[in-house]
MARDOTOR-167851 format. One record per residue (C-alpha): x, y, z; residue in one letter; residue number from 1. Coordinates in steps of 0.001 Angstrom, whole numbers, m for minus. Example, Ala and Ser with C-alpha at 12.3 -4.5 7.8 and 13.67 -1.06 7.14 Angstrom:
# residues 2
+---------+---------+---------+------+-----+
!      c1 !      c2 !      c3 ! code ! pos !
+---------+---------+---------+------+-----+
!   12300 !   m4500 !    7800 !    a !   1 !
!   13670 !   m1060 !    7140 !    s !   2 !
+---------+---------+---------+------+-----+
END
This chain:
# residues 119
+---------+---------+---------+------+-----+
!      c1 !      c2 !      c3 ! code ! pos !
+---------+---------+---------+------+-----+
!     163 !    m112 !    m361 !    m !   1 !
!    1527 !    2812 !   m1100 !    h !   2 !
!    m910 !    5442 !     451 !    d !   3 !
!    m355 !    3679 !    3983 !    k !   4 !
!     159 !    7201 !    5510 !    q !   5 !
!   m2911 !    7916 !    4722 !    l !   6 !
!   m6271 !    8592 !    7138 !    p !   7 !
!   m8248 !    6031 !    7492 !    l !   8 !
!  m11817 !    6802 !    6236 !    l !   9 !
!  m13882 !    4042 !    6084 !    d !  10 !
!  m14068 !     m52 !    6855 !    l !  11 !
!  m16068 !   m2877 !    6650 !    t !  12 !
!  m16447 !   m5429 !    8424 !    w !  13 !
!  m18419 !   m9061 !    7441 !    h !  14 !
!  m18533 !  m12057 !   10834 !    d !  15 !
!  m16088 !  m10147 !   12713 !    d !  16 !
!  m13561 !   m9890 !    9668 !    r !  17 !
!  m12247 !   m6990 !    8005 !    l !  18 !
!  m13134 !   m7325 !    4125 !    t !  19 !
!  m12295 !   m3635 !    2957 !    s !  20 !
!  m10400 !    m713 !    4010 !    i !  21 !
!  m10306 !    2947 !    2257 !    s !  22 !
!   m8199 !    5610 !    2646 !    v !  23 !
!   m7422 !    9332 !    2128 !    g !  24 !
!   m9029 !   12070 !    2426 !    n !  25 !
!  m12464 !   13651 !    1717 !    k !  26 !
!  m12107 !   14600 !   m2198 !    r !  27 !
!   m9823 !   11167 !   m2876 !    w !  28 !
!   m9443 !    7800 !   m1652 !    h !  29 !
!   m7829 !    4552 !   m2179 !    h !  30 !
!  m10068 !    1267 !   m1792 !    a !  31 !
!   m8450 !   m2025 !    m812 !    y !  32 !
!  m10084 !   m5939 !    m260 !    d !  33 !
!   m9140 !   m7377 !    2230 !    v !  34 !
!   m9356 !  m11049 !    2617 !    d !  35 !
!   m8781 !  m13818 !    5185 !    w !  36 !
!   m6802 !  m16849 !    4180 !    c !  37 !
!   m7410 !  m19707 !    6454 !    d !  38 !
!   m4784 !  m21916 !    5511 !    r !  39 !
!   m2546 !  m19027 !    6415 !    d !  40 !
!   m4154 !  m17409 !    9149 !    q !  41 !
!   m3577 !  m14161 !    7705 !    c !  42 !
!   m5551 !  m10972 !    6022 !    y !  43 !
!   m4054 !  m10342 !    2171 !    y !  44 !
!   m5207 !   m7302 !    1112 !    y !  45 !
!   m4753 !   m5489 !   m2663 !    h !  46 !
!   m5674 !   m2373 !   m4344 !    l !  47 !
!   m9288 !   m2817 !   m5504 !    s !  48 !
!  m10134 !     855 !   m7030 !    g !  49 !
!  m10060 !    4618 !   m6183 !    c !  50 !
!  m11943 !    7908 !   m6869 !    g !  51 !
!  m13446 !   10644 !   m5760 !    p !  52 !
!  m14653 !   10244 !   m2225 !    w !  53 !
!  m18206 !   10478 !   m1877 !    g !  54 !
!  m19430 !   13857 !   m1537 !    g !  55 !
!  m19902 !   15031 !    1807 !    d !  56 !
!  m20366 !   11710 !    2897 !    r !  57 !
!  m18227 !   11539 !    6459 !    e !  58 !
!  m15622 !    8419 !    7411 !    p !  59 !
!  m17150 !    5217 !    9281 !    s !  60 !
!  m14572 !    3928 !   11065 !    l !  61 !
!  m16916 !    2055 !   13374 !    k !  62 !
!  m15106 !   m1289 !   14737 !    g !  63 !
!  m11625 !     623 !   14687 !    v !  64 !
!   m9321 !   m1005 !   16947 !    p !  65 !
!   m7609 !    2229 !   19616 !    a !  66 !
!   m5238 !    4147 !   18168 !    g !  67 !
!   m6075 !    2957 !   14595 !    m !  68 !
!   m5142 !    6234 !   12112 !    q !  69 !
!   m3570 !    5116 !    8974 !    t !  70 !
!   m3496 !    1747 !    6867 !    a !  71 !
!    m509 !    1411 !    8419 !    s !  72 !
!   m1521 !    1173 !   11718 !    d !  73 !
!   m3962 !   m1029 !   10931 !    l !  74 !
!   m1484 !   m3484 !    8498 !    i !  75 !
!     470 !   m3612 !   11348 !    r !  76 !
!   m2088 !   m4758 !   13868 !    r !  77 !
!   m3271 !   m7303 !   12272 !    f !  78 !
!     183 !   m8380 !    9876 !    d !  79 !
!   m1431 !   m7787 !    6814 !    m !  80 !
!     m39 !   m9165 !    3539 !    v !  81 !
!     199 !   m7518 !     134 !    h !  82 !
!    m610 !  m10068 !   m2586 !    r !  83 !
!   m3150 !  m10544 !   m5338 !    q !  84 !
!   m5014 !  m13498 !   m4364 !    i !  85 !
!   m7075 !  m16363 !   m6209 !    v !  86 !
!  m10420 !  m18518 !   m4580 !    y !  87 !
!  m10558 !  m22178 !   m4132 !    c !  88 !
!  m14382 !  m23665 !   m4079 !    q !  89 !
!  m13051 !  m27195 !   m2744 !    i !  90 !
!  m10633 !  m25114 !    m304 !    c !  91 !
!  m13248 !  m22584 !     648 !    d !  92 !
!  m10305 !  m20717 !     848 !    d !  93 !
!   m8762 !  m17787 !    m470 !    t !  94 !
!   m5386 !  m17934 !   m1222 !    l !  95 !
!   m2396 !  m15915 !   m2184 !    p !  96 !
!   m1400 !  m16248 !   m6102 !    d !  97 !
!    1973 !  m17039 !   m6061 !    d !  98 !
!    1109 !  m19991 !   m3586 !    s !  99 !
!   m2437 !  m21075 !   m4142 !    p ! 100 !
!   m3577 !  m24974 !   m3645 !    c ! 101 !
!   m3634 !  m28444 !   m5365 !    v ! 102 !
!   m6635 !  m27154 !   m6856 !    h ! 103 !
!   m5551 !  m24228 !   m8858 !    v ! 104 !
!   m2673 !  m23370 !  m10982 !    q ! 105 !
!   m1395 !  m20449 !  m13255 !    w ! 106 !
!   m2361 !  m21428 !  m17131 !    d ! 107 !
!    m303 !  m19215 !  m19312 !    d ! 108 !
!   m2244 !  m20313 !  m22175 !    a ! 109 !
!   m5269 !  m19527 !  m21139 !    v ! 110 !
!   m3678 !  m16169 !  m18985 !    g ! 111 !
!   m5882 !  m17354 !  m15843 !    d ! 112 !
!   m5834 !  m19640 !  m13005 !    f ! 113 !
!   m6951 !  m23339 !  m14020 !    v ! 114 !
!   m7869 !  m26269 !  m12149 !    g ! 115 !
!  m10866 !  m28371 !   m9834 !    p ! 116 !
!  m11031 !  m25010 !   m7303 !    g ! 117 !
!  m11587 !  m22749 !  m10141 !    i ! 118 !
!  m15509 !  m21915 !   m9513 !    v ! 119 !
+---------+---------+---------+------+-----+
END
């Protein structure tokens, strides 16, 4: 996250797991998807978009642990790792694309992941 020191604007949680982070200012933001990997017992995050912040919308920092003000604070607190991810349906897990499970492989000819774990 090259904008690690930008203020947190928004966090999204689902079933007590962090699922997205927005950082920036009230004019522009960067959004990151966050996925929990059961196999590796860690969060992986990757840039999912950027653009203007929603007008007069106020930051929603519900559930932010005390002392968390920037993305860098969150990354340290949750030991997050920056990686692109791939989901395996058989494992029912989100895995880093550079070390997926045996059900998922990269195919150069197709230009995408293939295998029985791909939906």
